[in-house]
N, C-alpha and C positions, 0 to 999 in steps of 0.2 A: 258563838251564831247558831255556825252550821247543825254542830251537833245539838242544840235546841230545835232549833226546825226539824231537822229528820224526827229529833223525838217525837214536836208537836203531830208535825206528820202520821206517825203512827198509830200515836195515841186514837187520831183523827179515824186512821184504817178500822182500830179494832170498833170505835166504838159503830161506825158501821156494820160493821161484823155483830154487834148487837141488835141494830136496828135490821136488819135483815130475818133474823134470828124469831120475829112476829110475821114474819110471811112463810114459815116454814110449818106445815100446819099436818105433812106427811111427807114417807119416803121419794115422792114423783116433786113434791116442789123442792127437796134437801139435794135430791141428783139433778132433776130438768128447768127448777124454775120454773114446776108447774105448769111447764109446755106453752109461754104466756110473753118471753120475750123480742120486747119492738125487735127494728130493723137497728137500730140506732145501738140499744144494749148486744145484740147480735155479735152483727155487724166486729163491734170493738172487743166483744169477748174471744173472736177468733183470731182478730189481729195478734191480742195479747196469749194466744196460745205458745206460740215460740219467742216470741220479742222477750226474751229473757238474758238468762248468763252468757250462754254459748251466743248472744248476735251481738253484743256487745262489747262480751270479753274479748271469747273463746274465736269471735270470727273471723274480729279486729285486728288481735295478734299474728293470727293464721295468715293473712293476706296480706301482713307486711314482709311475710316470711316466703310467702309463695304465689302473693297474688292473685287475681280473679282464678284461676283457676283453681287453688286451693280452699273460695269456696264459695264454690258451686253448690254444694250441699246443703246448704245458708248462706246465707237468704232464698238461694235462688227455687232451690229443689221444697223449700216451706212452700212459699207459695203457689209452688206446679200443683205439691198435695191438698192444697186449698180448694185450685180452679177446678182440677180432679175430680176430687171430693163433690162440688158443686154437680159436675158435669155427668155422670154416673151413678156417683152408690150412693147420694144425698136420697133421694127420691124412691127408692122400693126402699129403705130402710126407712124413711120419717113415717110410710104407709102400716109399720109396723104397729108400733107404738109401744114401743116395750121401753126398758129403759138402762139396758148396758148392750153394749159388743154384743157382751157375753148372749145373750137372748134372742140376741140376729143371729146365735149363730145354731143357737137352739128347735129355731121359728125354721131353718133353712136345711137341718142336718139329724133335731132331734135331743134329747138330754144327754147322750154321754159325752156328744161330744159341742156340748155346750161345757161340759163339767175340763172336759181337756185343754181348749182352746181358751179358755183364765188361768189353769195353770199355766198358760206358755203368757198369757198376757202377765199378770201380774206381780214378776218379781222385777220386769223389767220396768218397774214406775224407779221402784228402788233406787237405779241407779238414778233415772232422770231429776227427783229429787233432791237428791244426794251434791250432787249437780249446781243447783237452784241454793242451797245450804250455804255450801262452798260460796260461791258467789256473792250471797250475800251481806256473811263471815268477811271477803278482803274490802266491802266495803266502811262494813263497821271499825276495819282492823286503819281503814285509810282514817279513819278521822276521831278514833281513841286509840287508847292502850290495848284493846279484846287481844287476846290466841286467837287466834285462828277456832278451834275447838270450840272456847267461850262463845264466840263469835256463831260461827254453826247450832251452841243451843241455844241461845238467843233467835235467836231467827226462826229457829222449829218454832219453838215456844209461841212468836207471833202470829207467825201464819196459820200455825194449828186454833188458834184461838179464835178466828176470826172462820175458818170454814170449817172448824166443829159446832159452832153458833148459827151460824149461817147460807153451810153448805153453798150450792148454786148460786141461790138469788143475790149471798153478800160476793163470790167472786164475779158474779157480771157489773154489780153497780160496782166493786172495788172498780173492776179491768176495767169500767167507763174513762173513772177518777183517773186510774191512771197511765188509758193510753191519751188523753191530756195532756198530762207531765210527760210522758214519753217523748209526743209532738214536742212543742214548748221546749221541754230542755234541750232534746237534741238539735232544730234549730236553732237556739241562741246558741247556743259551743260552737253548731258549723257559722254560724254570723263572724260568730267570734276571730275564731283562727282564719279564718279566709280574709279579715282586712287585716288581722295582722301578721297574714304572710303575704299579700298583696294582693289576692285577689285568687278566685279561682284558678284561672288560669295558668299562673305562677307555679301552684300549689300541681299541676295538673302537666309543668314542664320538666317542673324538678320532681318527678316521680322515678324510682327507680325501675331499670330495664326488662322489661318482660308486664308492670303491674298492671295493666291493663287489658292482658290478652283475652283474650273470651273463652274461643276454640284451641280444640289441642293441635298438639305437631298431626300432621300425620302419620298414614300407620293404621293397623287394624288395632294392638291393641290399645292403644293409645285412645282413638275412640271407644270402647269397650268399656274403656276406665274412667271416659269421662261420663258416658251415658251414664256406669256408675255412682258415680256421685250422684247423679241426679236423679236415683231411686232412692236411693238412702232414706230422705223426707220424704219425698215427692209419690213415690206409691209405702216407702214401709209403715209410714205414719197414717194409714190411709186406716187401716185397722185395726183403728186406736179406741182409747173406751175416752181418753180428753180427747179430742178431735169431736167423736157421735156426742156424746154430754155438751158440751157446748152447740151444735149445730141443732142438734134435738128440742134441744131449751129452747129453742124461736114458737113465736105463737102458729105462723101457717109452715105452709110449703113453701108457698114463694118468698119469706120470710127470709127463710133459712135461704135459699138456693142465690141469691139475691147478695145476703152477707158471706155468704164464700165467695165469689166476687169480688165482691168493695175487699173483705177483710188478706187476699190474696193481690189484689193490684196495692196497698196500700202497707202491706208487709214490704213487697219485693222493691216500695221504692221508699219506704225509710228507711228497710235493711242497711242499706246503702250508706244511709249520715258516717252512721262511727265508722267506717270501711275511710271515705274519704276522711273522720276527723284525724284517724289516726294518721293517714298519709299526709295530713296538714300539722300533727304533733310533729312526726320525722322531719318533718320539711323546716318546721319554724323548730324545735328542738332540741338540733342533732345530741346534745352534749347529755340530751336526758336518755337513762342505761338504766333498766330491768332486768333484775336477774327475771325475776316471773313478768313475761308480756303482757301477760293476763291481765295486770297490771299498769297501761302503758295509759289509758284515758283516765285514769280516778288521778294518776299522779300526774295530770299534763295538766288539765281543771283542776287541782291547791294548790300547785305550783303554779302556772300563771294563769291567774283569773282571776276576777274581783268576784265580794261577799257575792254578789245577787247569781251567777254563774251558779257560783257554787252552789246556790240550795237549787238554784232549779235544775241543775242535771243529777245531784244527788238525790234528789225524790225520784226525777222520771229514771235512773236507777235505778231504786230501790222497789219503783212502785211496776218497770218491765218485770223484777228476780220474779214479786211476791203473786203476780199475776200470775206464771209459770209454774210456784209450787205449789200455791195453791190448786189448780189445775192440776195439778200431779198428781196431790196427796187425795184429791175425789172420785180420779178414777181410779185408783184400786183398791178404794175403800168398796166403791159402789160397786167393785165386781168380785168380792170375798163376801158382803154381805147377800147377795142379788141372784147370783149366782155358785156360791159355796156354801156358804152359811144357809140359806132358803132352801135350796133341795134338801137339805136334812133333813126339817122338820114339816115337812111333806105340809104346806103352804097352813102348817096350826100358828107359826107367829103373824101374829097383828101387825100393822102395818104400824104402829107406835114400838111397841118389839124392834120391828126393821130402821126404822129412823134408829131409836137407841143404840142400833148394833151398827148401823151407817159408824155412826159420831165415835165410835169405842174404836171403829175401826182405820181410824185421821188418825187419832193415836198413834196405834199399833201401826200403820205406816212412817210413821212420822220417825218412830225410834227405832227401824230399822233402816231408814233414811240417814239418820245423823252418824248412827256405827257404819254406813258405807263411805259419806262424807268424810269420817278420819281417817278414814283407808288409801283415799286417789285423792287430790284437788286439782286436777285436769279437766274444767270442766266443759268443754268439747271435745273431747276421747267417751265425758262419763255420760253429755247425748247420742252423741252417734251411736255407739255401739244400744245405745236403746232402740233408736230406729231402725238401726242395720234387726237386730233379730228380733223385731216384727217382721219386718220385706222377707226375711227366709222363712218362717214358720206358718203365719195367718195371712196373709196378703192374697197367696196365690189361691187356697178355700173360699176365704172370700167372693174375690172373685167368680171364682167359678163357681158357687151354690146361687150368687147374682143372676146369672148370665151363659152359666150351663144348662141345661135343662139334662145327661147324662149324671153330671157331677151327685158324689157318691160318699155313707160317713165315713165307707173304708179308704175311701180315695183322699177322706181330706183330711184324715189322722197319720195315714202315709206320708202324706203331703208335707202337713209342720213336724212330723217325726222325722221324718227322711231330710227333709231344707233342713235343720236345727245341723242336725250328726252331719251335712255333711259341708257344710260351714263351719264347725268346728277342728270339725278335722282338716281341712283343707287352710285355718286362719295359724295353724301351725308353722305350716309349708313356707318358702318362699319363692311364692309363683307370677308371671308377671300378672295375669290374670285376676282383679282381687275376688277374695274370698266370698263374700258376697252374694255377690255377683254367680258366682261357682255355687251357690246356696241354694238364689229365685231359682234357678236352671232344673237343682234337680228336685227341690219343692215342685214345679211344674213339671215335671218327669214324672212326681209319684203320684199325684191330683189324677192328672190323666190315666194312666197305666193303674193304677188304683181303683178306677174309677168300672173303667171298662170291665177290669177282673172279677170286681164283684159290685154289680148295679145294685143300683137301692130297691127296694121292694114293692117302696109307699111312692107315692109320686114325690116330685119332687116343686120348691117353690117356682113360684112364675113370677114371670120379673109382669109391672103391670102396671 
């Protein structure tokens, strides 16, 4: 019955994709849903941006080992990103009226920086999508006899289908449905484990020592690395296409801003529920040992809950993963089409041609992600590495381009290359300070020195 319910839910999702295809008339509809999403669709789409495998699988298993200190990055850093984006980045970028974050770099710095920034952006999403495919495969493996690789391929096929047909319209509509499933599912399981374990107070009382320590130990290095955990998603995901396309799909600037604040609040609130459920599972079922701790929550629900709870939970789980995976597929597809392929044809491509190039790139990204998923199955690490690479290469040039009049194209390129290079080198050594913090500082330094040494000749973009 559980498997039948999952199949029915997946079928309904595919029907939504088929319906959404009727709303897609051109590339703007496919990438940004025609900039017409109301608040409830925009906020739910943003909420679902990261509420996927790393929040339910990765963060819950990390929390059991390291406490709150281990999950500052997600959900706390993720919520911070949404709030900061709405406060400081949304308005100037929304007013540009462009399709991708690559177009934003073009508006600020010119064609060459658009190309360079896109080259840095696109590869990052392959690992991000791969993480979601691994997670969805683990879910399928929990209720069927599918192998990890078979589940990965099946997962990719499902997500590709509705993203290919409906683009951002399909993602937005399914995100709203999936958000409802996530909320209902997590609340249901939370109530179940709380009742079985004797209440919230009893669960918290039996939590391991250090489970609720939010602030780091005294010391400069501890505080620096604590700050570093906040900024992996908090700053690193700001220059990302998936955030950009969801925010810019809103029907107005004000709706977009409100949606970031709402989504940030929902994200940190409901992002804590998987942590509580994992803590309760450990207290309630101490004998439940798993070699793959990422599977703790699904295993607990399967072993110790009734069928209705199982259906609700696995529906929520699949919803969370699919919403993140579909966004991750569309983001690099849009960048490749708009910022790498389209400039080669010097505006000779019709919008109809661009639409089909977008759809073809969805398949291409999925193929690469499937390969990466077959090589690495650690969900939390796959997602964290994606945000770190954005942080050390693109955050500084984007922020400087919007707020610093002296920011120049040379400074932007230097910031991308130097920040990435320093991070990759330092990451091979065992320093007390996290490598991505050093990489970010290197990126900022290169941005400033490059811009001052090689000032731009034309007038820079001005924040309005």
